[in-house]
LUMVEX-390858 format. One record per residue: residue number from 1; x negated, y, z of N, C-alpha, C in turn; residue in one letter. Coordinates in nm, 3 decimals, padded with zeros to 5 digits. Layout:
NODE_n_n_X_n_Y_n_Z_ca_X_ca_Y_ca_Z_c_X_c_Y_c_Z_res
NODE_NUM_X_Y_Z_X_Y_Z_X_Y_Z_A
...
***
This chain:
NODE_n_n_X_n_Y_n_Z_ca_X_ca_Y_ca_Z_c_X_c_Y_c_Z_res
NODE_1_08.018_08.159_-06.848_07.888_08.109_-06.887_07.873_08.118_-07.039_M
NODE_2_07.748_08.134_-07.084_07.714_08.138_-07.226_07.636_08.014_-07.262_L
NODE_3_07.659_07.962_-07.381_07.582_07.850_-07.431_07.491_07.899_-07.542_T
NODE_4_07.361_07.875_-07.526_07.260_07.915_-07.622_07.191_07.791_-07.676_L
NODE_5_07.117_07.810_-07.783_07.025_07.707_-07.829_06.885_07.755_-07.795_E
NODE_6_06.818_07.686_-07.705_06.685_07.725_-07.660_06.585_07.619_-07.706_L
NODE_7_06.497_07.659_-07.797_06.397_07.567_-07.852_06.463_07.437_-07.899_N
NODE_8_06.580_07.451_-07.964_06.648_07.336_-08.023_06.738_07.259_-07.929_G
NODE_9_06.748_07.301_-07.802_06.832_07.229_-07.706_06.932_07.326_-07.644_K
NODE_10_07.043_07.272_-07.600_07.147_07.354_-07.538_07.102_07.405_-07.402_Q
NODE_11_07.129_07.534_-07.378_07.097_07.598_-07.249_07.217_07.683_-07.209_Q
NODE_12_07.259_07.672_-07.086_07.371_07.752_-07.036_07.316_07.857_-06.941_I
NODE_13_07.362_07.981_-06.959_07.321_08.093_-06.874_07.446_08.171_-06.835_V
NODE_14_07.441_08.246_-06.726_07.556_08.327_-06.686_07.583_08.440_-06.786_P
NODE_15_07.710_08.478_-06.798_07.746_08.596_-06.878_07.667_08.716_-06.827_H
NODE_16_07.628_08.803_-06.916_07.556_08.923_-06.878_07.406_08.903_-06.862_G
NODE_17_07.356_08.784_-06.896_07.213_08.756_-06.881_07.133_08.828_-06.988_S
NODE_18_07.019_08.880_-06.946_06.922_08.940_-07.038_06.812_08.837_-07.063_A
NODE_19_06.723_08.868_-07.153_06.612_08.779_-07.185_06.528_08.751_-07.060_V
NODE_20_06.504_08.853_-06.978_06.425_08.831_-06.857_06.494_08.732_-06.762_T
NODE_21_06.626_08.733_-06.759_06.699_08.637_-06.676_06.678_08.495_-06.727_D
NODE_22_06.684_08.478_-06.858_06.660_08.345_-06.916_06.519_08.298_-06.886_L
NODE_23_06.421_08.386_-06.902_06.283_08.348_-06.872_06.268_08.305_-06.727_L
NODE_24_06.336_08.375_-06.638_06.332_08.340_-06.497_06.397_08.203_-06.472_S
NODE_25_06.509_08.178_-06.537_06.581_08.051_-06.521_06.493_07.934_-06.562_I
NODE_26_06.419_07.950_-06.671_06.336_07.839_-06.719_06.196_07.840_-06.659_I
NODE_27_06.169_07.937_-06.572_06.040_07.942_-06.502_05.927_07.995_-06.587_G
NODE_28_05.957_08.085_-06.679_05.854_08.140_-06.767_05.862_08.292_-06.767_S
NODE_29_05.821_08.354_-06.657_05.829_08.499_-06.645_05.701_08.568_-06.692_V
NODE_30_05.609_08.491_-06.744_05.480_08.541_-06.790_05.497_08.618_-06.921_D
NODE_31_05.419_08.723_-06.941_05.422_08.798_-07.067_05.341_08.729_-07.176_N
NODE_32_05.286_08.612_-07.148_05.208_08.541_-07.248_05.297_08.448_-07.331_N
NODE_33_05.422_08.488_-07.351_05.513_08.414_-07.436_05.572_08.510_-07.538_V
NODE_34_05.609_08.455_-07.652_05.683_08.531_-07.752_05.827_08.484_-07.747_A
NODE_35_05.920_08.577_-07.758_06.062_08.543_-07.756_06.121_08.585_-07.891_V
NODE_36_06.184_08.490_-07.957_06.249_08.515_-08.085_06.396_08.476_-08.070_V
NODE_37_06.485_08.569_-08.100_06.628_08.543_-08.092_06.689_08.568_-08.229_I
NODE_38_06.752_08.465_-08.283_06.815_08.475_-08.414_06.719_08.534_-08.517_N
NODE_39_06.596_08.484_-08.516_06.491_08.524_-08.610_06.439_08.665_-08.590_D
NODE_40_06.465_08.725_-08.474_06.412_08.859_-08.442_06.323_08.850_-08.319_R
NODE_41_06.204_08.905_-08.328_06.114_08.908_-08.212_06.165_09.011_-08.112_I
NODE_42_06.171_08.971_-07.985_06.213_09.062_-07.879_06.086_09.102_-07.803_I
NODE_43_06.050_09.228_-07.815_05.927_09.278_-07.752_05.942_09.276_-07.599_R
NODE_44_05.830_09.259_-07.528_05.835_09.254_-07.382_05.905_09.374_-07.318_P
NODE_45_05.889_09.494_-07.374_05.953_09.612_-07.314_06.104_09.617_-07.338_D
NODE_46_06.158_09.527_-07.421_06.303_09.523_-07.448_06.372_09.404_-07.383_K
NODE_47_06.295_09.316_-07.321_06.352_09.192_-07.268_06.451_09.213_-07.154_R
NODE_48_06.430_09.315_-07.073_06.522_09.336_-06.959_06.654_09.397_-07.003_S
NODE_49_06.659_09.454_-07.122_06.784_09.518_-07.169_06.851_09.443_-07.282_T
NODE_50_06.783_09.344_-07.340_06.843_09.268_-07.450_06.938_09.162_-07.392_H
NODE_51_07.067_09.184_-07.410_07.169_09.093_-07.357_07.186_08.973_-07.449_Q
NODE_52_07.190_08.856_-07.389_07.212_08.733_-07.464_07.359_08.719_-07.499_L
NODE_53_07.384_08.658_-07.615_07.520_08.641_-07.664_07.548_08.492_-07.687_Q
NODE_54_07.675_08.455_-07.680_07.717_08.318_-07.707_07.661_08.272_-07.842_E
NODE_55_07.599_08.156_-07.843_07.549_08.097_-07.966_07.414_08.147_-08.013_G
NODE_56_07.350_08.237_-07.937_07.217_08.284_-07.977_07.122_08.165_-07.995_D
NODE_57_07.036_08.175_-08.095_06.928_08.077_-08.116_06.800_08.140_-08.063_R
NODE_58_06.749_08.085_-07.954_06.633_08.142_-07.885_06.515_08.047_-07.899_V
NODE_59_06.402_08.104_-07.936_06.276_08.029_-07.940_06.179_08.099_-07.845_E
NODE_60_06.120_08.021_-07.754_06.018_08.072_-07.664_05.887_08.004_-07.705_I
NODE_61_05.791_08.086_-07.744_05.664_08.034_-07.793_05.555_08.073_-07.694_L
NODE_62_05.474_07.977_-07.655_05.366_07.999_-07.559_05.236_08.019_-07.636_I
NODE_63_05.166_08.127_-07.602_05.036_08.152_-07.664_04.933_08.057_-07.605_F
NODE_64_04.854_07.999_-07.691_04.748_07.908_-07.646_04.618_07.948_-07.714_A
NODE_65_04.512_07.954_-07.635_04.382_07.986_-07.691_04.310_07.858_-07.729_G
NODE_66_04.210_07.874_-07.802_04.132_07.757_-07.841_04.024_07.796_-07.940_G
NODE_67_03.957_07.700_-07.985_03.853_07.734_-08.080_03.799_07.617_-08.153_G
***
């Protein structure tokens, strides 16, 4: 298992997990989120191949409309 920091809290995921796996685990498979890992934006087309590493700092940001 890998231990990550997800939005400031500890999150454990299986070894070999990609960003899409993490999104699935937390119930956020929608493309209306931004994913930032260690201060780098992970584009939606790279999420299935970007492997998570021990100690990664992950921020998931939800887009919200308004006016």
